[in-house]
Jmol script that loads the backbone (N, CA, C; Angstrom):
load data "model"
ATOM      1  N   MET A   1      82.112 111.945 111.995  1.00  0.00           N
ATOM      2  CA  MET A   1      83.063 113.044 111.923  1.00  0.00           C
ATOM      3  C   MET A   1      83.172 113.688 113.300  1.00  0.00           C
ATOM      4  N   CYS A   2      84.386 113.978 113.709  1.00  0.00           N
ATOM      5  CA  CYS A   2      84.591 114.608 115.008  1.00  0.00           C
ATOM      6  C   CYS A   2      84.578 116.119 114.857  1.00  0.00           C
ATOM      7  N   LEU A   3      84.352 116.779 115.950  1.00  0.00           N
ATOM      8  CA  LEU A   3      84.454 118.225 115.958  1.00  0.00           C
ATOM      9  C   LEU A   3      85.890 118.593 116.261  1.00  0.00           C
ATOM     10  N   MET A   4      86.381 119.595 115.589  1.00  0.00           N
ATOM     11  CA  MET A   4      87.780 119.975 115.736  1.00  0.00           C
ATOM     12  C   MET A   4      88.127 120.313 117.178  1.00  0.00           C
ATOM     13  N   TYR A   5      87.189 120.871 117.925  1.00  0.00           N
ATOM     14  CA  TYR A   5      87.516 121.287 119.280  1.00  0.00           C
ATOM     15  C   TYR A   5      87.580 120.109 120.246  1.00  0.00           C
ATOM     16  N   ASP A   6      87.219 118.905 119.805  1.00  0.00           N
ATOM     17  CA  ASP A   6      87.312 117.708 120.645  1.00  0.00           C
ATOM     18  C   ASP A   6      88.658 116.995 120.522  1.00  0.00           C
ATOM     19  N   LEU A   7      89.487 117.385 119.565  1.00  0.00           N
ATOM     20  CA  LEU A   7      90.754 116.694 119.334  1.00  0.00           C
ATOM     21  C   LEU A   7      91.746 116.975 120.457  1.00  0.00           C
ATOM     22  N   LYS A   8      92.585 115.950 120.748  1.00  0.00           N
ATOM     23  CA  LYS A   8      93.574 116.104 121.825  1.00  0.00           C
ATOM     24  C   LYS A   8      94.865 115.378 121.448  1.00  0.00           C
ATOM     25  N   ILE A   9      95.916 115.629 122.219  1.00  0.00           N
ATOM     26  CA  ILE A   9      97.222 115.024 121.965  1.00  0.00           C
ATOM     27  C   ILE A   9      97.099 113.501 121.903  1.00  0.00           C
ATOM     28  N   GLY A  10      97.726 112.920 120.887  1.00  0.00           N
ATOM     29  CA  GLY A  10      97.725 111.476 120.722  1.00  0.00           C
ATOM     30  C   GLY A  10      96.652 110.952 119.786  1.00  0.00           C
ATOM     31  N   ASP A  11      95.691 111.790 119.409  1.00  0.00           N
ATOM     32  CA  ASP A  11      94.642 111.351 118.488  1.00  0.00           C
ATOM     33  C   ASP A  11      95.216 111.128 117.097  1.00  0.00           C
ATOM     34  N   LEU A  12      94.785 110.046 116.449  1.00  0.00           N
ATOM     35  CA  LEU A  12      95.155 109.752 115.075  1.00  0.00           C
ATOM     36  C   LEU A  12      94.108 110.402 114.172  1.00  0.00           C
ATOM     37  N   VAL A  13      94.554 111.257 113.238  1.00  0.00           N
ATOM     38  CA  VAL A  13      93.633 112.006 112.383  1.00  0.00           C
ATOM     39  C   VAL A  13      94.001 111.821 110.922  1.00  0.00           C
ATOM     40  N   ALA A  14      93.096 112.234 110.051  1.00  0.00           N
ATOM     41  CA  ALA A  14      93.338 112.124 108.610  1.00  0.00           C
ATOM     42  C   ALA A  14      92.621 113.241 107.872  1.00  0.00           C
ATOM     43  N   ILE A  15      93.107 113.483 106.654  1.00  0.00           N
ATOM     44  CA  ILE A  15      92.410 114.352 105.706  1.00  0.00           C
ATOM     45  C   ILE A  15      91.828 113.426 104.658  1.00  0.00           C
ATOM     46  N   LYS A  16      90.504 113.486 104.470  1.00  0.00           N
ATOM     47  CA  LYS A  16      89.842 112.601 103.516  1.00  0.00           C
ATOM     48  C   LYS A  16      89.941 113.133 102.098  1.00  0.00           C
ATOM     49  N   HIS A  17      89.948 112.210 101.152  1.00  0.00           N
ATOM     50  CA  HIS A  17      89.880 112.561  99.735  1.00  0.00           C
ATOM     51  C   HIS A  17      88.513 113.211  99.493  1.00  0.00           C
ATOM     52  N   PRO A  18      88.433 114.250  98.656  1.00  0.00           N
ATOM     53  CA  PRO A  18      87.154 114.938  98.472  1.00  0.00           C
ATOM     54  C   PRO A  18      86.065 114.101  97.794  1.00  0.00           C
ATOM     55  N   TYR A  19      86.462 113.084  96.997  1.00  0.00           N
ATOM     56  CA  TYR A  19      85.462 112.319  96.254  1.00  0.00           C
ATOM     57  C   TYR A  19      85.471 110.830  96.535  1.00  0.00           C
ATOM     58  N   LYS A  20      86.592 110.311  96.992  1.00  0.00           N
ATOM     59  CA  LYS A  20      86.706 108.872  97.223  1.00  0.00           C
ATOM     60  C   LYS A  20      86.680 108.577  98.713  1.00  0.00           C
ATOM     61  N   LYS A  21      86.516 107.328  99.047  1.00  0.00           N
ATOM     62  CA  LYS A  21      86.513 106.914 100.459  1.00  0.00           C
ATOM     63  C   LYS A  21      87.918 106.503 100.878  1.00  0.00           C
ATOM     64  N   THR A  22      88.885 107.382 100.626  1.00  0.00           N
ATOM     65  CA  THR A  22      90.270 107.144 101.001  1.00  0.00           C
ATOM     66  C   THR A  22      90.790 108.366 101.756  1.00  0.00           C
ATOM     67  N   TYR A  23      91.982 108.241 102.299  1.00  0.00           N
ATOM     68  CA  TYR A  23      92.594 109.343 103.036  1.00  0.00           C
ATOM     69  C   TYR A  23      93.791 109.872 102.264  1.00  0.00           C
ATOM     70  N   LEU A  24      93.910 111.199 102.216  1.00  0.00           N
ATOM     71  CA  LEU A  24      95.039 111.823 101.541  1.00  0.00           C
ATOM     72  C   LEU A  24      96.269 111.864 102.431  1.00  0.00           C
ATOM     73  N   LYS A  25      96.063 112.159 103.717  1.00  0.00           N
ATOM     74  CA  LYS A  25      97.174 112.219 104.668  1.00  0.00           C
ATOM     75  C   LYS A  25      96.699 111.686 106.016  1.00  0.00           C
ATOM     76  N   LYS A  26      97.618 111.062 106.750  1.00  0.00           N
ATOM     77  CA  LYS A  26      97.334 110.601 108.109  1.00  0.00           C
ATOM     78  C   LYS A  26      98.399 111.160 109.032  1.00  0.00           C
ATOM     79  N   GLY A  27      97.980 111.512 110.245  1.00  0.00           N
ATOM     80  CA  GLY A  27      98.921 112.072 111.198  1.00  0.00           C
ATOM     81  C   GLY A  27      98.442 111.915 112.627  1.00  0.00           C
ATOM     82  N   ILE A  28      99.232 112.450 113.543  1.00  0.00           N
ATOM     83  CA  ILE A  28      98.922 112.359 114.962  1.00  0.00           C
ATOM     84  C   ILE A  28      99.020 113.757 115.569  1.00  0.00           C
ATOM     85  N   ILE A  29      98.108 114.057 116.486  1.00  0.00           N
ATOM     86  CA  ILE A  29      98.117 115.337 117.190  1.00  0.00           C
ATOM     87  C   ILE A  29      99.278 115.308 118.185  1.00  0.00           C
ATOM     88  N   ILE A  30     100.207 116.270 118.055  1.00  0.00           N
ATOM     89  CA  ILE A  30     101.374 116.282 118.947  1.00  0.00           C
ATOM     90  C   ILE A  30     101.332 117.419 119.961  1.00  0.00           C
ATOM     91  N   SER A  31     100.489 118.432 119.714  1.00  0.00           N
ATOM     92  CA  SER A  31     100.320 119.494 120.706  1.00  0.00           C
ATOM     93  C   SER A  31      98.956 120.136 120.503  1.00  0.00           C
ATOM     94  N   GLU A  32      98.506 120.802 121.540  1.00  0.00           N
ATOM     95  CA  GLU A  32      97.198 121.438 121.472  1.00  0.00           C
ATOM     96  C   GLU A  32      97.177 122.681 122.353  1.00  0.00           C
ATOM     97  N   SER A  33      96.290 123.588 122.008  1.00  0.00           N
ATOM     98  CA  SER A  33      96.010 124.760 122.837  1.00  0.00           C
ATOM     99  C   SER A  33      94.510 124.990 122.760  1.00  0.00           C
ATOM    100  N   SER A  34      94.044 126.034 123.384  1.00  0.00           N
ATOM    101  CA  SER A  34      92.602 126.285 123.352  1.00  0.00           C
ATOM    102  C   SER A  34      92.135 126.687 121.956  1.00  0.00           C
ATOM    103  N   ASN A  35      93.037 127.184 121.105  1.00  0.00           N
ATOM    104  CA  ASN A  35      92.643 127.645 119.775  1.00  0.00           C
ATOM    105  C   ASN A  35      93.057 126.748 118.620  1.00  0.00           C
ATOM    106  N   ASP A  36      94.071 125.888 118.816  1.00  0.00           N
ATOM    107  CA  ASP A  36      94.525 125.085 117.688  1.00  0.00           C
ATOM    108  C   ASP A  36      95.144 123.768 118.136  1.00  0.00           C
ATOM    109  N   VAL A  37      95.382 122.920 117.143  1.00  0.00           N
ATOM    110  CA  VAL A  37      96.096 121.655 117.353  1.00  0.00           C
ATOM    111  C   VAL A  37      97.210 121.583 116.315  1.00  0.00           C
ATOM    112  N   THR A  38      98.306 120.892 116.655  1.00  0.00           N
ATOM    113  CA  THR A  38      99.401 120.685 115.715  1.00  0.00           C
ATOM    114  C   THR A  38      99.472 119.209 115.367  1.00  0.00           C
ATOM    115  N   VAL A  39      99.502 118.936 114.074  1.00  0.00           N
ATOM    116  CA  VAL A  39      99.525 117.567 113.561  1.00  0.00           C
ATOM    117  C   VAL A  39     100.902 117.289 112.961  1.00  0.00           C
ATOM    118  N   LYS A  40     101.466 116.129 113.280  1.00  0.00           N
ATOM    119  CA  LYS A  40     102.669 115.626 112.611  1.00  0.00           C
ATOM    120  C   LYS A  40     102.190 114.567 111.631  1.00  0.00           C
ATOM    121  N   TRP A  41     102.302 114.883 110.346  1.00  0.00           N
ATOM    122  CA  TRP A  41     101.865 113.954 109.302  1.00  0.00           C
ATOM    123  C   TRP A  41     102.898 112.862 109.119  1.00  0.00           C
ATOM    124  N   PHE A  42     102.454 111.599 108.986  1.00  0.00           N
ATOM    125  CA  PHE A  42     103.402 110.496 108.810  1.00  0.00           C
ATOM    126  C   PHE A  42     103.133 109.652 107.570  1.00  0.00           C
ATOM    127  N   SER A  43     101.995 109.844 106.886  1.00  0.00           N
ATOM    128  CA  SER A  43     101.765 109.121 105.637  1.00  0.00           C
ATOM    129  C   SER A  43     100.865 109.940 104.720  1.00  0.00           C
ATOM    130  N   TYR A  44     100.955 109.636 103.429  1.00  0.00           N
ATOM    131  CA  TYR A  44     100.149 110.344 102.430  1.00  0.00           C
ATOM    132  C   TYR A  44      99.875 109.420 101.256  1.00  0.00           C
ATOM    133  N   ASP A  45      98.867 109.762 100.460  1.00  0.00           N
ATOM    134  CA  ASP A  45      98.472 108.982  99.294  1.00  0.00           C
ATOM    135  C   ASP A  45      99.452 109.292  98.151  1.00  0.00           C
ATOM    136  N   LYS A  46     100.314 108.353  97.857  1.00  0.00           N
ATOM    137  CA  LYS A  46     101.361 108.572  96.861  1.00  0.00           C
ATOM    138  C   LYS A  46     100.800 108.762  95.452  1.00  0.00           C
ATOM    139  N   ASN A  47      99.684 108.127  95.136  1.00  0.00           N
ATOM    140  CA  ASN A  47      99.070 108.313  93.822  1.00  0.00           C
ATOM    141  C   ASN A  47      98.495 109.714  93.678  1.00  0.00           C
ATOM    142  N   PHE A  48      97.764 110.173  94.677  1.00  0.00           N
ATOM    143  CA  PHE A  48      97.145 111.494  94.618  1.00  0.00           C
ATOM    144  C   PHE A  48      98.196 112.594  94.489  1.00  0.00           C
ATOM    145  N   PHE A  49      99.290 112.457  95.220  1.00  0.00           N
ATOM    146  CA  PHE A  49     100.336 113.472  95.205  1.00  0.00           C
ATOM    147  C   PHE A  49     101.423 113.188  94.161  1.00  0.00           C
ATOM    148  N   MET A  50     101.099 112.371  93.170  1.00  0.00           N
ATOM    149  CA  MET A  50     101.887 112.128  91.963  1.00  0.00           C
ATOM    150  C   MET A  50     103.308 111.633  92.219  1.00  0.00           C
ATOM    151  N   GLU A  51     103.525 110.908  93.294  1.00  0.00           N
ATOM    152  CA  GLU A  51     104.877 110.463  93.610  1.00  0.00           C
ATOM    153  C   GLU A  51     105.426 109.486  92.577  1.00  0.00           C
ATOM    154  N   LYS A  52     104.554 108.727  91.957  1.00  0.00           N
ATOM    155  CA  LYS A  52     105.023 107.720  91.000  1.00  0.00           C
ATOM    156  C   LYS A  52     105.326 108.317  89.626  1.00  0.00           C
ATOM    157  N   LYS A  53     105.087 109.606  89.454  1.00  0.00           N
ATOM    158  CA  LYS A  53     105.349 110.259  88.167  1.00  0.00           C
ATOM    159  C   LYS A  53     106.823 110.613  87.985  1.00  0.00           C
ATOM    160  N   ASP A  54     107.481 111.026  89.078  1.00  0.00           N
ATOM    161  CA  ASP A  54     108.865 111.470  88.968  1.00  0.00           C
ATOM    162  C   ASP A  54     109.503 111.458  90.348  1.00  0.00           C
ATOM    163  N   ASP A  55     110.811 111.232  90.396  1.00  0.00           N
ATOM    164  CA  ASP A  55     111.533 111.227  91.675  1.00  0.00           C
ATOM    165  C   ASP A  55     111.477 112.569  92.374  1.00  0.00           C
ATOM    166  N   LEU A  56     111.347 113.638  91.617  1.00  0.00           N
ATOM    167  CA  LEU A  56     111.261 114.971  92.202  1.00  0.00           C
ATOM    168  C   LEU A  56     110.057 115.074  93.137  1.00  0.00           C
ATOM    169  N   PHE A  57     108.928 114.495  92.729  1.00  0.00           N
ATOM    170  CA  PHE A  57     107.731 114.533  93.567  1.00  0.00           C
ATOM    171  C   PHE A  57     107.963 113.815  94.888  1.00  0.00           C
ATOM    172  N   SER A  58     108.701 112.725  94.845  1.00  0.00           N
ATOM    173  CA  SER A  58     108.988 111.970  96.060  1.00  0.00           C
ATOM    174  C   SER A  58     109.728 112.831  97.074  1.00  0.00           C
ATOM    175  N   GLU A  59     110.753 113.534  96.636  1.00  0.00           N
ATOM    176  CA  GLU A  59     111.519 114.391  97.550  1.00  0.00           C
ATOM    177  C   GLU A  59     110.693 115.562  98.058  1.00  0.00           C
ATOM    178  N   LEU A  60     109.941 116.205  97.178  1.00  0.00           N
ATOM    179  CA  LEU A  60     109.088 117.326  97.593  1.00  0.00           C
ATOM    180  C   LEU A  60     108.002 116.866  98.565  1.00  0.00           C
ATOM    181  N   ASN A  61     107.403 115.726  98.283  1.00  0.00           N
ATOM    182  CA  ASN A  61     106.353 115.198  99.157  1.00  0.00           C
ATOM    183  C   ASN A  61     106.881 114.923 100.556  1.00  0.00           C
ATOM    184  N   LYS A  62     108.054 114.304 100.649  1.00  0.00           N
ATOM    185  CA  LYS A  62     108.622 114.018 101.966  1.00  0.00           C
ATOM    186  C   LYS A  62     108.886 115.298 102.738  1.00  0.00           C
ATOM    187  N   LYS A  63     109.364 116.319 102.039  1.00  0.00           N
ATOM    188  CA  LYS A  63     109.704 117.578 102.697  1.00  0.00           C
ATOM    189  C   LYS A  63     108.466 118.364 103.126  1.00  0.00           C
ATOM    190  N   TYR A  64     107.463 118.430 102.271  1.00  0.00           N
ATOM    191  CA  TYR A  64     106.320 119.306 102.537  1.00  0.00           C
ATOM    192  C   TYR A  64     105.076 118.596 103.060  1.00  0.00           C
ATOM    193  N   LEU A  65     104.858 117.360 102.683  1.00  0.00           N
ATOM    194  CA  LEU A  65     103.643 116.666 103.117  1.00  0.00           C
ATOM    195  C   LEU A  65     103.813 115.970 104.459  1.00  0.00           C
ATOM    196  N   LEU A  66     105.036 115.588 104.803  1.00  0.00           N
ATOM    197  CA  LEU A  66     105.276 114.908 106.072  1.00  0.00           C
ATOM    198  C   LEU A  66     105.835 115.886 107.104  1.00  0.00           C
ATOM    199  N   SER A  67     105.284 117.072 107.101  1.00  0.00           N
ATOM    200  CA  SER A  67     105.740 118.124 108.011  1.00  0.00           C
ATOM    201  C   SER A  67     104.739 118.283 109.156  1.00  0.00           C
ATOM    202  N   TYR A  68     104.865 119.388 109.847  1.00  0.00           N
ATOM    203  CA  TYR A  68     103.943 119.740 110.922  1.00  0.00           C
ATOM    204  C   TYR A  68     102.935 120.741 110.377  1.00  0.00           C
ATOM    205  N   GLN A  69     101.709 120.674 110.885  1.00  0.00           N
ATOM    206  CA  GLN A  69     100.679 121.613 110.453  1.00  0.00           C
ATOM    207  C   GLN A  69      99.851 122.015 111.660  1.00  0.00           C
ATOM    208  N   THR A  70      99.677 123.310 111.844  1.00  0.00           N
ATOM    209  CA  THR A  70      98.826 123.816 112.917  1.00  0.00           C
ATOM    210  C   THR A  70      97.472 124.168 112.325  1.00  0.00           C
ATOM    211  N   VAL A  71      96.410 123.668 112.972  1.00  0.00           N
ATOM    212  CA  VAL A  71      95.058 123.838 112.466  1.00  0.00           C
ATOM    213  C   VAL A  71      94.204 124.494 113.539  1.00  0.00           C
ATOM    214  N   ASN A  72      93.487 125.544 113.159  1.00  0.00           N
ATOM    215  CA  ASN A  72      92.584 126.225 114.078  1.00  0.00           C
ATOM    216  C   ASN A  72      91.431 125.301 114.440  1.00  0.00           C
ATOM    217  N   ARG A  73      91.151 125.179 115.723  1.00  0.00           N
ATOM    218  CA  ARG A  73      90.078 124.298 116.202  1.00  0.00           C
ATOM    219  C   ARG A  73      88.693 124.747 115.750  1.00  0.00           C
ATOM    220  N   TYR A  74      88.520 126.020 115.548  1.00  0.00           N
ATOM    221  CA  TYR A  74      87.173 126.550 115.332  1.00  0.00           C
ATOM    222  C   TYR A  74      86.911 126.975 113.894  1.00  0.00           C
ATOM    223  N   GLN A  75      87.752 126.537 112.971  1.00  0.00           N
ATOM    224  CA  GLN A  75      87.485 126.888 111.574  1.00  0.00           C
ATOM    225  C   GLN A  75      86.190 126.226 111.131  1.00  0.00           C
ATOM    226  N   LEU A  76      85.442 126.938 110.327  1.00  0.00           N
ATOM    227  CA  LEU A  76      84.115 126.454 109.941  1.00  0.00           C
ATOM    228  C   LEU A  76      84.174 125.244 109.017  1.00  0.00           C
ATOM    229  N   ASP A  77      85.191 125.153 108.189  1.00  0.00           N
ATOM    230  CA  ASP A  77      85.281 124.042 107.235  1.00  0.00           C
ATOM    231  C   ASP A  77      86.301 123.002 107.716  1.00  0.00           C
ATOM    232  N   SER A  78      86.068 122.476 108.909  1.00  0.00           N
ATOM    233  CA  SER A  78      87.029 121.530 109.480  1.00  0.00           C
ATOM    234  C   SER A  78      87.236 120.352 108.535  1.00  0.00           C
ATOM    235  N   PHE A  79      88.483 119.945 108.396  1.00  0.00           N
ATOM    236  CA  PHE A  79      88.815 118.896 107.444  1.00  0.00           C
ATOM    237  C   PHE A  79      89.520 117.718 108.082  1.00  0.00           C
ATOM    238  N   LEU A  80      89.836 117.787 109.359  1.00  0.00           N
ATOM    239  CA  LEU A  80      90.471 116.665 110.023  1.00  0.00           C
ATOM    240  C   LEU A  80      89.416 115.681 110.501  1.00  0.00           C
ATOM    241  N   HIS A  81      89.654 114.429 110.234  1.00  0.00           N
ATOM    242  CA  HIS A  81      88.741 113.371 110.676  1.00  0.00           C
ATOM    243  C   HIS A  81      89.459 112.485 111.689  1.00  0.00           C
ATOM    244  N   LEU A  82      88.796 112.231 112.783  1.00  0.00           N
ATOM    245  CA  LEU A  82      89.347 111.397 113.832  1.00  0.00           C
ATOM    246  C   LEU A  82      89.312 109.929 113.408  1.00  0.00           C
ATOM    247  N   LEU A  83      90.479 109.296 113.354  1.00  0.00           N
ATOM    248  CA  LEU A  83      90.556 107.877 113.017  1.00  0.00           C
ATOM    249  C   LEU A  83      90.569 107.018 114.269  1.00  0.00           C
ATOM    250  N   ASN A  84      91.309 107.483 115.286  1.00  0.00           N
ATOM    251  CA  ASN A  84      91.440 106.713 116.519  1.00  0.00           C
ATOM    252  C   ASN A  84      91.768 107.673 117.666  1.00  0.00           C
ATOM    253  N   PRO A  85      90.893 107.754 118.666  1.00  0.00           N
ATOM    254  CA  PRO A  85      91.191 108.650 119.791  1.00  0.00           C
ATOM    255  C   PRO A  85      92.313 108.087 120.653  1.00  0.00           C
ATOM    256  N   SER A  86      93.004 108.992 121.353  1.00  0.00           N
ATOM    257  CA  SER A  86      94.099 108.538 122.229  1.00  0.00           C
ATOM    258  C   SER A  86      93.551 107.998 123.532  1.00  0.00           C
TER     259      SER A  86
END
end "model"
wireframe off; spacefill off
backbone 0.3
color backbone group
């Protein structure tokens, strides 16, 4: 597991499933500052986010899960995992 303050632009990151050895979302760091990093999400676990249940979930998932997210580097419960450094 990487430390949040070590992440930099171009790093491939993920959010892990809480119980399984899979990833819920994968993304890339597109900007950084001394206090936070911004991730552009590009994939997500369609089963976990119920996409196969209804077409409505598919549209909502694309809009909200494949967005940008700013994450504080120093949060105590860091949840981003480094998959591949830039």
